[in-house]
C-alpha positions in Angstrom: 95.6 77.4 145.8 99.0 78.1 144.2 100.4 81.4 145.4 103.6 81.2 143.3 104.3 84.0 140.9 105.5 83.0 137.4 107.2 85.5 135.1 107.8 85.4 131.4 110.6 87.2 129.6 112.2 88.5 132.7 114.5 91.5 132.1 116.4 93.9 134.2 113.6 96.5 134.5 110.5 94.4 133.9 108.9 91.1 132.9 106.7 90.9 129.9 104.2 88.8 131.9 103.6 88.1 135.5 101.1 85.4 136.4 99.4 85.1 139.8 96.1 83.4 140.9 95.3 82.3 137.4 95.6 85.9 136.0 98.3 87.0 133.5 99.3 90.6 133.8 101.1 91.9 130.7 103.5 94.8 130.8 103.0 97.7 128.4 103.5 96.4 124.9 104.9 98.8 122.2 105.8 98.5 118.6 109.4 97.4 117.7 109.3 96.7 113.9 106.8 99.3 112.8 107.9 102.4 114.7 108.3 104.3 111.4 104.8 103.4 110.2 101.4 104.6 111.1 99.1 103.9 114.1 97.3 101.0 112.3 100.5 99.1 111.6 101.8 99.8 115.1 98.6 98.6 116.7 98.5 95.4 114.6 102.1 94.7 115.6 101.4 95.3 119.3 98.3 93.1 119.2 100.2 90.3 117.5 102.8 90.5 120.3 100.0 90.3 122.8 98.7 87.2 121.1 102.0 85.5 121.5 102.5 86.5 125.1 99.0 85.4 126.0 99.7 82.0 124.4 102.9 81.6 126.3 101.0 82.5 129.5 98.2 80.0 128.8 95.5 82.5 127.9 93.9 84.0 124.9 92.5 87.4 123.7 89.0 86.1 124.5 90.0 85.9 128.1 91.2 89.6 128.5 89.7 91.1 131.7 90.8 94.6 131.4 92.9 96.7 129.0 94.5 100.1 129.1 95.5 101.7 125.8 97.8 104.7 125.6 97.9 106.8 122.5 100.4 109.4 121.5 97.6 111.3 119.8 94.0 110.7 121.0 92.9 112.0 117.5 94.0 108.6 116.2 91.6 106.6 118.4 89.3 105.7 115.4 92.2 104.3 113.4 93.5 102.3 116.4 89.9 101.1 117.1 89.6 99.9 113.5 92.4 97.4 114.1 91.2 96.6 117.6 87.7 95.7 116.4 89.1 93.3 113.8 91.3 91.6 116.5 89.1 91.3 119.6 86.5 88.4 119.4 82.9 89.6 119.3 81.2 89.2 122.6 84.6 89.2 124.5 85.4 92.9 124.8 87.1 93.7 128.1 86.7 96.7 130.3 89.0 99.3 128.7 90.4 102.7 129.1 92.0 104.7 126.2 94.0 107.8 127.0 96.5 110.2 125.4 100.0 109.9 126.9 103.5 111.0 126.4 105.4 108.0 125.1 108.7 106.7 126.3 109.9 106.8 122.7 108.6 109.6 120.4 108.2 107.1 117.6 105.7 105.0 119.5 102.0 105.8 118.7 100.5 103.2 121.0 101.2 101.2 124.1 98.8 98.5 125.4 98.7 97.1 129.0 96.2 94.3 130.0 95.3 91.5 132.3 93.8 88.1 131.2 92.4 85.1 132.9 94.3 81.9 132.2 92.6 79.0 130.4 91.2 76.4 132.7 
């Protein structure tokens, strides 16, 4: 068994992904290009970012084990879910929690954290 930890996009405060024991742990992903747009656009951007990070890690959205979604305003959960439901493959929904939270940037409406199993 390999006990090495691999990190992707290592920065001074965090890495976008840490991989250990065939599980990829993604840091909270937030919108960058759509911060002045609505929750649907921000969610779509964050999910696209997650797709790219999972691919770099050797995983896929169908392999997500658990997910935490933080919303600036929980009243927007239906709008966020409309994007989520188009993105997540049917039959592959992970365990998930969605809560309202104070964001690190007041323009962010959503932040998503997750863990996914690596491809075999």
